[in-house]
C-alpha positions in Angstrom: 29.9 -4.4 5.5 26.0 -4.8 4.5 23.3 -2.0 4.3 22.0 -1.9 7.7 18.8 0.5 8.7 16.8 1.9 11.9 15.4 -1.4 13.9 12.1 0.4 14.3 10.4 -0.7 10.7 9.2 -4.1 11.5 8.2 -5.1 8.0 11.9 -4.2 7.4 14.3 -7.0 6.4 18.1 -6.9 6.8 20.3 -6.8 3.9 23.3 -8.7 5.1 23.3 -11.0 2.5 24.0 -8.7 -0.2 27.1 -10.2 -2.5 29.7 -7.9 -3.5 30.8 -7.4 -7.0 32.8 -10.6 -8.4 32.9 -13.0 -11.3 30.6 -15.1 -9.6 28.0 -12.1 -9.2 28.5 -9.8 -12.0 25.8 -6.6 -11.9 26.3 -5.8 -8.3 28.9 -3.1 -7.1 30.7 -3.1 -4.0 33.4 -0.2 -3.7 34.4 3.0 -1.6 31.0 4.3 -1.4 29.5 0.9 -0.7 27.1 0.8 -3.8 24.6 -1.9 -4.2 23.1 -2.8 -7.4 20.1 -5.3 -8.2 20.3 -7.2 -11.3 18.0 -6.3 -13.9 16.4 -9.6 -14.9 12.4 -8.5 -14.3 11.6 -7.2 -17.5 7.7 -7.2 -17.3 5.9 -3.8 -17.1 5.4 -2.2 -13.9 1.3 -1.5 -13.1 0.8 0.3 -9.7 -1.7 -1.5 -8.1 -5.1 -0.5 -6.7 -6.7 -0.8 -3.7 -7.7 -4.1 -2.1 -11.0 -4.4 -1.1 -10.3 -4.2 2.7 -8.4 -0.9 1.9 -11.0 0.4 0.3 -13.8 -0.3 3.0 -11.6 1.4 5.5 -10.6 4.5 3.2 -14.3 4.7 2.6 -15.0 4.8 6.4 -12.6 7.2 7.0 -13.7 9.4 4.4 -17.3 9.5 5.9 -15.7 10.3 9.4 -13.9 13.1 8.0 -16.7 14.4 6.6 -18.6 14.3 9.2 -15.9 16.1 11.2 -15.0 18.6 8.6 -17.5 21.7 10.4 -15.8 21.3 13.4 -11.9 20.5 12.1 -11.8 21.5 9.1 -10.4 25.0 9.7 -7.6 23.7 12.2 -6.9 21.3 9.4 -6.1 23.5 6.7 -4.5 26.1 9.0 -2.0 23.5 9.9 -1.1 22.5 6.4 -1.3 26.0 5.5 1.2 26.6 8.2 3.1 23.9 7.1 3.8 24.9 3.4 3.9 28.5 3.5 5.6 29.1 6.9 4.6 31.7 9.3 2.0 31.7 12.2 -1.0 33.1 10.8 -2.9 32.0 7.7 -3.8 34.2 4.9 -7.1 34.1 3.1 -7.0 32.7 -0.2 -6.7 36.0 -2.8 -9.7 36.6 -4.8 -9.1 35.4 -8.5 -10.7 37.2 -11.3 -12.4 34.7 -13.9 -10.5 35.1 -16.9 -11.1 31.7 -19.0 -7.0 30.8 -18.4 -6.5 27.3 -17.6 -2.7 27.1 -17.4 -0.9 24.2 -18.9 -3.5 21.7 -17.8 -7.3 23.2 -16.8 -10.0 21.5 -15.2 -10.7 18.3 -17.2 -7.5 17.2 -17.1 -6.1 14.2 -15.1 -3.5 16.1 -13.5 -5.4 18.8 -11.7 -7.3 15.6 -10.5 -4.5 13.9 -9.5 -2.6 16.7 -7.8 -5.9 17.6 -5.8 -6.0 14.6 -4.0 -4.3 13.9 -0.5 -2.5 10.9 -2.3 0.3 13.4 -2.9 1.3 13.5 0.7 2.5 9.8 0.0 3.7 10.5 -3.8 5.6 13.0 -2.4 7.7 10.7 0.2 7.7 8.0 -2.7 9.3 10.4 -5.2 12.0 11.0 -2.8 13.0 7.5 -2.1 12.7 6.8 -5.9 14.8 9.9 -7.0 17.6 8.9 -4.2 18.6 5.5 -5.9 20.2 7.8 -9.1 23.7 7.9 -7.6 25.0 10.9 -9.6 21.3 12.8 -9.0 21.6 12.1 -5.0 24.9 13.4 -5.1 23.6 17.0 -6.2 20.9 16.6 -3.7 23.7 15.8 -1.1 26.2 18.4 -2.1 23.5 21.2 -2.9 20.7 20.8 -1.1 19.5 21.8 2.6 17.1 19.3 2.9 18.8 18.2 6.3 19.3 21.6 7.9 16.1 23.0 6.6 13.6 20.0 5.2 10.3 22.5 5.9 12.3 25.1 3.7 12.7 22.5 1.1 9.1 21.4 1.2 7.6 24.8 0.5 9.7 25.4 -2.0 8.8 22.1 -4.3 4.9 22.9 -3.1 5.2 26.2 -4.4 6.7 25.2 -7.8 4.1 22.4 -8.2 1.4 24.7 -7.4 2.1 27.2 -9.9 3.0 24.8 -12.5 0.1 22.6 -12.1 -2.4 25.4 -11.0 -0.9 28.6 -12.0 -1.1 30.4 -15.4 1.0 29.7 -18.1 2.9 33.0 -17.5 3.4 31.9 -14.0 3.9 28.1 -14.5 7.2 29.2 -17.1 8.6 31.6 -14.7 8.7 29.0 -12.3 10.4 26.8 -14.5 12.8 29.5 -15.4 13.7 30.0 -11.7 14.8 26.3 -11.4 16.7 26.2 -14.8 18.7 29.2 -13.4 19.3 27.4 -10.6 20.3 24.1 -12.3 23.3 26.0 -14.2 24.8 26.6 -10.5 24.6 22.6 -9.4 27.4 20.7 -10.6 30.1 18.9 -9.0 31.5 14.9 -8.4 29.3 12.2 -7.2 31.6 9.8 -4.6 32.4 7.5 -7.3 34.2 10.5 -9.3 31.7 10.8 -12.0 30.9 14.5 -12.6 27.2 15.5 -13.0 25.5 18.9 -13.8 21.8 19.3 -12.6 21.3 20.5 -16.1 22.1 17.4 -18.1 19.4 15.8 -20.0 19.8 12.2 -18.1 19.4 13.7 -15.0 16.4 16.0 -15.6 14.7 12.6 -17.0 15.3 10.6 -14.0 14.1 13.4 -11.9 11.0 13.5 -13.7 10.2 10.0 -14.4 10.8 8.9 -10.6 8.7 11.8 -9.5 5.7 11.4 -11.8 6.2 7.5 -11.5 5.4 7.7 -7.5 2.4 10.3 -8.0 1.1 8.1 -10.3 1.8 4.9 -8.0 0.1 6.5 -5.0 -2.7 8.1 -6.7 -3.5 4.5 -7.7 -3.1 2.7 -4.3 -4.7 5.7 -2.4 -6.4 8.4 -4.3 -10.0 8.9 -3.9 -10.7 7.6 -7.7 -8.0 5.7 -8.7 -6.5 6.6 -12.3 -7.5 3.8 -14.6 -4.6 2.5 -17.1 -5.4 4.5 -19.6 -5.8 7.6 -17.4 -1.8 7.0 -16.2 -1.4 7.3 -20.0 -3.4 10.4 -20.0 -1.3 11.9 -17.1 2.0 10.8 -18.1 1.6 13.2 -21.4 0.0 15.7 -20.0 2.8 16.3 -17.4 5.8 15.9 -20.0 5.1 19.6 -20.6 6.6 20.1 -17.2 10.1 18.3 -17.9 10.4 20.0 -21.4 10.0 23.3 -19.8 12.8 22.6 -17.3 15.0 21.3 -20.2 14.2 17.7 -20.4 14.5 16.9 -24.7 12.1 13.9 -24.4 10.3 13.1 -21.6 8.1 10.3 -21.5 4.5 10.8 -23.0 2.6 7.8 -22.1 3.0 5.3 -19.4 4.3 2.8 -21.6 7.0 5.2 -22.4 7.7 5.6 -18.6 8.0 2.3 -17.9 10.6 2.1 -20.9 12.7 4.9 -19.2 12.9 3.2 -15.7 13.9 0.2 -17.4 16.8 2.1 -19.4 17.4 3.6 -15.9 17.8 0.5 -13.6 21.2 -0.4 -14.7 22.4 2.9 -13.6 20.8 2.7 -10.0 22.4 1.8 -6.8 22.4 2.0 -2.9 25.4 4.1 -1.5 26.5 6.2 1.6 24.6 9.3 0.2 21.0 7.5 -0.5 21.1 5.2 2.5 21.6 8.9 4.7 18.7 10.2 2.4 16.6 7.3 3.7 17.1 7.4 7.3 16.6 10.9 7.0 13.2 10.3 5.5 12.2 7.7 8.2 13.5 9.9 10.9 12.3 12.9 10.1 11.5 15.5 13.0 8.1 15.8 13.3 5.9 17.0 16.6 5.2 13.9 18.5 1.6 14.0 17.7 2.5 14.0 13.9 4.6 10.7 14.1 2.4 8.1 14.1 0.4 9.4 10.8 3.7 10.1 9.0 5.0 6.5 9.8 1.5 5.4 8.0 2.5 8.0 5.0 6.5 6.5 4.8 4.7 2.7 4.8 2.4 4.4 1.7 5.2 5.6 0.2 7.5 2.1 0.4 4.3 0.4 -0.8 4.3 2.6 -3.7 7.4 2.0 -5.0 7.9 -0.6 -7.9 9.2 -4.0 -6.8 12.7 -3.8 -8.1 13.3 -0.3 -6.0 12.2 -1.9 -2.8 14.7 -5.0 -3.7 17.0 -2.9 -4.4 16.7 -0.8 -0.7 16.1 -3.9 0.8 12.8 -3.3 2.0 10.0 -5.8 2.0 6.2 -4.9 1.1 4.5 -3.3 4.3 1.9 -5.4 6.0 -2.1 -4.9 4.6 -2.5 -3.4 8.0 -0.4 -0.3 7.5 -1.5 -0.1 3.6 -4.8 -0.4 4.7 -4.6 2.4 7.9 -2.4 4.9 5.3 -5.5 4.5 3.0 -8.1 5.4 5.9 -5.7 7.9 7.0 -5.0 9.7 3.4 -9.0 9.8 2.4 -9.7 10.9 6.2 -7.5 13.8 5.7 -8.8 14.4 1.8 -12.5 14.5 3.5 -11.5 16.8 6.1 -9.4 19.4 4.0 -11.6 19.1 1.1 -10.3 20.6 -1.9 -7.0 22.4 -1.9 -7.3 26.5 -2.0 -5.4 26.8 -4.8 -7.7 24.3 -7.4 -10.3 26.3 -5.9 -8.6 29.5 -7.2 -7.7 27.6 -10.5 -11.0 26.6 -11.2 -12.5 29.9 -10.6 -9.9 31.8 -12.8 -10.8 29.1 -15.4 -14.3 30.3 -15.6 -15.4 32.8 -18.7 -15.0 36.2 -17.7 -18.2 37.8 -16.6 -19.9 39.6 -19.2 
């Protein structure tokens, strides 16, 4: 039986014609877990696109409107986001941070601080989950050991805390966060639906999670960021964030965009869509949110699909969202960015990075 998805997404096509593995169609897999693989035929390097003229204009207009509304709405928007990512019913003030000159693993001049301080990360986070779910053994680890279906906000908050510590924390805080994740990984092991074993601390899976995550973040910044990265900055970004992968146990993370493309090409023959991956996709698309938030999330979801490499969309059996959806997503992201201003964690890190007072 072919893969079917909810009818809600008007830009999604059916995948009824996906062939089963046979001597006539090598490279495809259809077994007990209904895995689908897309033949690896496109060898051209992937460079995420930047906004079209229409997207840029809409984003600019939304940014202007957001800045105009910021004096009235910024506190409410920041409060809502703080409650979402930190939990609780009240918003605590950012603690004062002494100026020590400590820049952590990156620093004010890094591409990483710029990318992760942009609201395009909302899109990039969803795209990263879509891409990571394509690896059956990595997906099995998530399905067997994660509580993303029963406590999605808890998982979101833990992920946000880890990213905040490694990107904006001191070197000691970043290493401590990675040490916690390494300890958790030692307890994550099992069998994928096809019977292959997995362990969360094996180098191949660590590398895939890192590659997929930061490829998605980079693609989202290129398409929806306020000041999209250039191709040279893509190299700088991937080189910088390699320190996170290395601290988690990845022995050879990519250190340039070319190396990241090579890693994606290396992984492609292993990628497939099985029942666990389809469950994750449906969860992402149908995640329970307050009714007023759903339209905005639908645009972020469409933007995330647009950020996937073309071969990943083919594997999922989805088309490119319409230009209207993508342009509306950029307008939403840029409007949020103008409303929220610089993230408090980045603001605090900038203050800490200043030379200590005499």
